[in-house]
C-alpha positions in Angstrom: 2.5 13.7 -14.0 2.8 13.1 -10.2 0.6 10.3 -8.9 0.5 8.5 -12.3 0.1 4.7 -11.9 2.6 2.5 -13.6 1.9 -0.8 -11.8 0.1 -2.7 -9.0 1.1 -5.7 -7.1 -0.1 -7.5 -3.9 1.0 -9.5 -1.0 -1.4 -11.3 1.4 -2.5 -8.1 3.2 -1.6 -5.1 1.0 -2.1 -3.5 -2.4 1.1 -1.8 -3.6 0.7 1.0 -6.1 3.8 1.8 -8.2 3.9 5.5 -9.3 5.7 7.1 -12.2 7.8 9.2 -9.8 9.5 6.0 -8.5 7.5 5.8 -5.3 5.5 2.7 -4.2 2.6 3.3 -1.8 0.9 0.5 0.1 -2.7 0.3 1.2 -4.5 -2.3 3.3 -6.1 -4.9 1.1 -9.1 -4.8 3.5 -9.9 -1.3 2.0 -10.9 -3.1 -1.2 -13.3 -6.0 -0.4 -13.7 -7.0 -4.0 -10.0 -7.3 -4.5 -9.5 -9.0 -1.2 -12.1 -11.7 -2.2 -10.6 -12.1 -5.7 -8.1 -14.8 -6.6 -4.5 -13.9 -7.2 -5.0 -14.5 -10.9 -8.0 -12.1 -10.9 -5.9 -9.4 -9.1 -3.1 -9.7 -11.6 -5.4 -9.2 -14.6 -5.7 -5.4 -14.4 -5.4 -2.4 -16.7 -4.2 1.1 -16.2 -6.1 3.9 -18.0 -4.3 5.9 -20.7 -4.1 8.9 -18.4 -2.7 6.6 -15.6 -5.3 7.8 -13.2 -7.6 4.7 -13.0 -6.9 1.1 -12.1 -9.3 -1.3 -13.7 -10.1 -5.0 -13.1 -12.6 -5.8 -15.8 -13.2 -9.5 -14.9 -14.3 -8.6 -11.3 -15.8 -5.1 -12.2 -13.5 -3.2 -9.9 -12.1 0.3 -10.6 -9.9 2.5 -8.4 -9.3 6.2 -8.9 -5.6 6.9 -8.3 -5.8 10.5 -7.2 -8.6 9.6 -4.7 -6.6 6.7 -3.4 -3.5 8.9 -3.0 -5.5 11.6 -1.1 -6.3 8.9 1.5 -2.6 8.2 1.8 -1.9 11.9 2.3 -4.7 12.1 4.9 -3.4 9.0 6.7 0.2 10.4 6.7 -1.0 13.7 8.1 -2.9 12.0 10.9 0.1 9.8 11.8 2.3 12.9 11.9 -0.2 14.6 14.2 -0.2 11.6 16.5 3.6 11.5 16.5 3.7 15.1 17.6 1.3 14.4 20.4 3.3 11.4 21.6 6.6 13.4 21.7 5.9 16.9 23.1 8.4 19.7 22.6 11.5 19.4 24.8 12.4 21.0 27.0 9.0 21.8 28.5 8.3 25.4 29.0 
């Protein structure tokens, strides 16, 4: 299943989502105020649902839907691609 979560880890500013297809995707920790405010120990105590589509932190009452999170990543990548095309117009100019 594409987009199935197999792990999560953090640095000081990002949540890293490890996927079953071998990809790792990062998200700004600021997107998740509850996780940002949590201790490192609280962040590390998570569960992945059996269908691997939900991330759960029961101690701090935080849940993340993996497909929804990945849709934000796809939207962000599309916007960055559009901005890159604007920054570098076709060459040679017509």
